[in-house]
C-alpha positions in Angstrom: -7.3 -7.3 -55.3 -4.2 -8.9 -56.7 -2.0 -11.2 -54.5 0.7 -8.7 -55.2 -1.4 -5.7 -53.8 -2.7 -7.7 -51.3 -2.6 -5.7 -47.2 -0.9 -9.1 -45.3 -3.1 -9.3 -42.1 -1.3 -8.4 -38.3 0.4 -11.7 -37.1 -2.2 -13.5 -34.9 -1.5 -12.4 -31.0 0.7 -15.0 -29.2 -1.0 -17.0 -27.0 1.4 -17.8 -23.8 1.4 -21.3 -22.9 -0.5 -22.3 -19.8 2.3 -23.5 -18.0 3.9 -20.1 -18.3 0.9 -18.6 -16.5 0.2 -18.5 -12.7 -2.6 -21.3 -12.6 -2.1 -23.2 -9.5 0.9 -22.5 -7.5 2.6 -19.2 -7.4 4.9 -20.0 -10.3 3.6 -22.8 -12.8 4.7 -26.8 -12.9 8.3 -26.3 -11.8 8.8 -25.4 -8.0 11.1 -22.4 -7.4 13.5 -22.0 -4.4 11.1 -19.1 -2.8 8.4 -21.6 -2.9 10.1 -24.1 -1.3 11.0 -22.1 1.4 7.4 -20.6 1.9 6.3 -24.2 1.9 8.6 -25.5 4.7 7.6 -22.0 6.7 3.6 -23.4 6.4 5.1 -26.7 7.4 7.1 -26.1 10.5 5.5 -23.4 11.8 1.9 -24.6 12.3 3.7 -28.0 13.6 5.5 -26.2 15.9 2.5 -24.9 17.3 1.1 -28.1 17.8 3.9 -29.4 19.6 3.4 -26.7 21.9 -0.2 -26.9 22.3 -0.1 -29.1 25.6 1.9 -26.6 27.5 0.4 -23.5 26.2 -3.3 -25.3 27.1 -2.0 -26.0 30.7 -0.6 -22.8 31.0 -3.9 -21.5 31.2 -3.6 -20.1 27.3 -7.0 -21.3 26.0 -10.2 -20.1 26.4 -13.4 -21.3 24.8 -13.5 -18.8 22.4 -10.1 -20.3 21.0 -11.8 -23.7 21.0 -15.2 -22.4 19.5 -12.8 -20.2 16.3 -10.5 -23.0 16.4 -13.1 -26.0 15.4 -15.4 -23.7 13.4 -12.2 -22.7 11.1 -11.1 -26.6 10.8 -14.5 -27.3 10.1 -15.0 -24.9 7.5 -11.7 -25.1 5.3 -11.4 -28.9 5.9 -14.7 -29.7 4.5 -13.7 -27.3 1.8 -10.6 -29.7 1.1 -13.0 -33.5 1.3 -16.2 -31.7 0.0 -14.6 -29.0 -2.8 -11.1 -29.8 -3.7 -11.4 -33.5 -3.5 -15.2 -35.0 -4.1 -16.0 -32.0 -6.4 -13.3 -30.5 -8.4 -11.1 -33.4 -8.4 -13.8 -36.7 -8.9 -17.0 -34.4 -10.2 -19.6 -36.4 -7.2 -21.8 -33.7 -7.7 -22.6 -30.8 -9.7 -23.0 -27.7 -7.4 -24.3 -23.9 -8.3 -22.2 -21.3 -9.0 -22.2 -19.5 -6.0 -21.6 -22.7 -3.7 -18.6 -23.7 -6.5 -17.0 -20.2 -5.7 -17.5 -20.9 -2.0 -15.8 -24.3 -1.8 -12.9 -23.5 -3.8 -12.1 -20.3 -1.5 -12.9 -22.7 1.7 -10.7 -25.3 0.5 -8.0 -22.6 -0.5 -8.1 -21.4 3.4 -6.9 -24.7 4.6 -3.3 -23.8 3.3 -2.8 -27.1 1.3 -1.9 -25.0 -2.2 -4.1 -23.6 -5.1 -7.2 -25.2 -6.3 -5.8 -26.3 -9.7 -2.7 -27.8 -8.3 -4.1 -29.7 -5.6 -6.8 -31.0 -7.9 -3.9 -31.8 -10.3 -1.7 -33.6 -8.0 -4.8 -35.6 -7.0 -5.9 -36.9 -10.3 -2.0 -38.0 -11.0 -2.0 -40.1 -7.6 -5.5 -41.6 -8.8 -4.2 -42.6 -12.3 -0.8 -44.4 -10.8 -2.2 -45.0 -7.5 0.7 -46.6 -5.5 2.5 -47.4 -8.6 5.8 -45.4 -10.7 4.2 -42.4 -11.5 2.2 -41.6 -8.0 2.9 -38.9 -6.5 3.2 -39.9 -2.9 3.1 -43.4 -2.4 4.6 -44.6 0.6 6.0 -47.8 -1.3 7.7 -45.9 -3.8 11.5 -47.4 -1.9 9.9 -50.9 -1.9 8.1 -53.0 1.1 11.1 -53.6 3.6 10.6 -51.7 6.6 13.4 -49.3 6.4 12.4 -48.6 2.5 8.5 -48.4 4.0 9.6 -45.7 6.8 11.1 -43.8 3.8 8.3 -44.0 1.8 6.2 -42.6 4.4 7.7 -39.7 5.0 8.3 -39.1 1.6 4.3 -39.9 1.1 3.1 -37.7 4.3 5.4 -34.8 3.3 8.1 -35.1 1.2 6.5 -35.1 -1.7 5.4 -31.9 -1.3 9.0 -30.4 -2.1 9.7 -32.2 -5.7 11.1 -29.6 -8.0 9.1 -31.0 -10.7 5.5 -30.5 -10.3 2.6 -32.1 -11.9 1.4 -30.9 -14.9 -2.1 -28.5 -14.6 -2.4 -28.7 -18.4 -2.6 -32.2 -18.4 -4.5 -33.1 -15.4 -6.6 -30.1 -14.6 -7.7 -28.9 -18.3 -11.4 -28.0 -17.2 -10.1 -25.8 -14.1 -7.9 -23.9 -16.5 -10.5 -23.3 -18.4 -12.9 -22.2 -15.6 -12.5 -18.1 -15.0 -14.1 -18.4 -11.7 -11.4 -21.4 -10.3 -8.0 -19.3 -12.6 -9.4 -16.1 -10.4 -9.3 -18.2 -6.9 -6.2 -20.2 -7.7 -4.4 -17.3 -8.6 -5.8 -15.2 -5.6 -3.9 -18.4 -3.3 -1.4 -15.8 -1.3 -4.7 -13.6 -0.2 -6.7 -16.6 0.9 -3.8 -17.7 2.8 -3.4 -14.5 4.7 -7.3 -14.4 5.3 -7.4 -17.6 6.5 -4.5 -17.2 9.1 -5.5 -13.2 10.0 -9.4 -14.0 10.3 -9.3 -16.1 13.7 -7.3 -13.4 15.4 -9.6 -10.6 14.1 -12.8 -12.9 15.8 -10.3 -13.7 18.9 -9.8 -9.9 19.1 -13.8 -8.6 18.8 -14.8 -11.7 21.0 -13.0 -10.8 23.9 -11.9 -7.0 23.0 -8.7 -7.5 24.0 -5.3 -8.3 22.2 -4.6 -11.7 24.2 -8.0 -12.6 23.1 -6.6 -11.9 19.5 -3.0 -13.8 20.0 -4.4 -16.8 21.6 -7.0 -17.1 19.0 -4.4 -16.9 16.1 -2.4 -19.6 17.8 -5.2 -21.8 18.3 -7.7 -21.1 15.4 -4.5 -20.0 13.0 -1.2 -22.2 13.6 -2.7 -25.3 15.3 -5.6 -25.5 13.1 -3.5 -25.4 10.3 -1.4 -27.7 11.3 -3.3 -30.3 12.4 -5.9 -30.2 9.5 -2.2 -30.5 7.4 -1.3 -33.8 9.4 -4.7 -35.3 9.1 -5.0 -34.5 5.4 -1.4 -35.8 4.3 -2.4 -38.9 6.5 -4.5 -40.3 4.1 -1.9 -40.3 1.6 0.5 -42.3 3.7 -1.0 -44.2 6.6 -4.1 -44.6 4.5 -2.2 -46.4 2.1 0.3 -48.3 4.0 -2.4 -50.0 6.9 -6.1 -50.4 7.1 -8.7 -52.9 6.4 -9.4 -53.6 2.5 -13.1 -54.7 2.2 -13.1 -53.6 -1.3 -11.4 -54.6 -4.7 -9.0 -51.6 -5.7 -6.0 -52.1 -8.0 -3.6 -50.2 -5.0 -3.2 -50.4 -1.1 -5.8 -48.1 0.0 -7.0 -48.6 3.0 -9.7 -48.2 5.9 -8.1 -46.4 9.2 -11.2 -45.6 11.5 -9.2 -43.9 14.1 -8.9 -40.9 11.5 -12.8 -41.2 10.2 -13.8 -37.8 12.4 -10.7 -35.3 11.9 -10.6 -36.7 8.8 -14.4 -36.0 7.9 -15.1 -39.2 6.1 -11.7 -39.5 4.0 -10.0 -42.1 5.8 -12.8 -44.6 4.6 -9.9 -44.7 1.7 -10.4 -48.2 0.8 -13.9 -47.5 -1.0 -12.9 -44.1 -2.3 -10.1 -45.8 -4.5 -12.4 -48.6 -5.5 -15.2 -46.3 -6.7 -13.5 -42.9 -6.8 -16.6 -40.7 -8.3 -18.9 -41.8 -5.3 -19.7 -39.0 -3.1 -19.6 -41.0 -0.1 -16.7 -43.2 1.4 -18.4 -44.1 4.4 -20.5 -46.5 2.4 -20.6 -49.4 5.9 -22.2 -49.7 8.5 -21.1 -47.1 11.2 -18.8 -45.2 8.8 -19.2 -41.6 9.9 -18.4 -39.7 6.7 -19.6 -35.8 7.6 -18.4 -34.9 4.2 -21.3 -36.8 2.9 -23.8 -35.3 4.9 -22.8 -32.1 3.9 -23.2 -33.0 0.3 -26.6 -34.5 1.5 -27.9 -31.4 2.9 -26.4 -29.4 0.2 -28.5 -31.3 -2.0 -31.8 -31.2 0.1 -31.4 -27.4 -0.2 -31.2 -27.5 -3.7 -27.7 -26.2 -4.3 -26.3 -29.2 -5.9 -27.3 -32.1 -7.9 -26.6 -35.2 -10.2 -25.0 -36.5 -6.7 -23.2 -40.1 -7.1 -24.6 -41.5 -4.3 -23.5 -45.3 -3.8 -25.7 -47.9 -5.2 -26.1 -50.9 -3.6 -25.6 -53.3 -6.2 -22.3 -51.6 -7.5 -21.0 -51.5 -3.9 -21.6 -55.3 -3.0 -20.0 -56.0 -6.7 -16.8 -54.4 -5.4 -16.1 -56.3 -2.4 -13.5 -58.4 -2.0 -15.5 -61.6 -1.3 -17.7 -61.0 -4.4 -14.5 -60.0 -6.4 -12.9 -63.4 -6.2 -15.7 -65.9 -6.4 
């Protein structure tokens, strides 16, 4: 067949750019006004619930079923972020089996801190530019004077969430964009938000067999739980990069804040984390409680994870400030 008579091959199907696909956020790497409004609602409403928590409890609208439901939801979704989003999906501190990978992605999504791909992209960029130009949420963004630090603390805590230009998921989370399970879960974020908010109400209603039980469980297990978990997580970005002890050498201002250790599930031992980001345990010194590391340990014993990057004594000692400055 001559070139003149050859049948032209059909044009290859044009593949859409990754940034055009709904990976990570409800849109792409540019935040829409609708997303900003939704984000604002999910920040303000839980915060108002936190502010009302004491008078509501004082008024008798707090039962044991509310405490149990809120605690369980906080533990599941919080560890979904710390063990799943952070230590596995972002830093690959261990390798889970497929069912556990999916469970961790769903549990972390139900913390309502954004879809897994978006969360991971932001955090990887944070580590690349930690407390330098390019860090999405450094409290030192505006300088080191008291007024500048106050402004920076607000930015690091929640202000950065409203930046129109979002972190490129294609650049910082290409591995997750190739994982069909994670892409599906990231796209399902709105549905998982609904499940996270409605599940406590359903549990409370069934437990007490009353609408009042459903309502109080929604208040404590949904609104208060989300608000508390949001601010604890954001405090790692703001407080733990402004104050705290720094026993290990890192190229940023990450510090250990002991009073956040339990509510943050071990994340506030932040100095070692930035000194050795892939380590599965952040609280490596004596007395440093790290429930996230204990859960990873339990998963390892059950055979659900392997290749855990536990701290090595010689490596930890080499990163101490005294050893580094000797």
